[in-house]
N, C-alpha and C positions, 0 to 999 in steps of 0.2 A: 504494500500500500504506500502511496506517495505521502509526503509530508503535508499536513494541513496548513493553509496560509494564515497562521496566527500572528507571527511576527514578534519582535522584541519590544514593541512599544509599551508604554505604561498601562494601557488598557488591554493588553494581550490576554492576560489571564481572565479578565472579565469577559472579553469577546469569546474565548474558548468556553467559559461556563455558560454563556448565553447560547452558543451553538449546541452545547450538550443538552441544554434545556429544550431547544427546538427538536433535536433528534429524539429525546426522551418522550416528548409529547406526541411524536409520530411512531413510537414503539421501537426506536433504534438507539444504539450507542455508537460511539466512534469506532469501537472494535468491530461492529457489525458491517461497517462500510466495505471491508475487505471481501465480504461475501457477494457484493453486487458487481455487475459488469460496470465497465468504465462509465458508460452513459448514465446509468442510474446513480452511481456513486457521485459523479460530478454534479448531477441535478440536486441530490440531497445536500451536498456541500454548499452549492450556490444558494439554495434555499435557506440553509442554516446561517450562511454568511449574511444574507439579506435580512433575516430576522434579527441577528445580532447587531447589524448596522442600524436598523430601525430602533431597537431598544437603546443603543448607545446615544442615538440622536435625541430620543425622548429624554434620556437622563441629562444630556447636555442642555437641552431646552429648559428643563425644570431647574437646573442649577443657575442658568442665566436669568430666569424669571424671578428668582427669590432674592 
């Protein structure tokens, strides 16, 4: 399985946790991704990344609003 695009940025751990949350809500774990073909794995990763980005944006908005 290839490395997930988490990065070393300060929010990397939070981004990974949010991606794990998304996968969990859809009945999967990071470890499960190796079982899928490349197309399905990439789709799940992209969806999890989008979910994490949305949640991080919400978090940033709430911080800037207070």
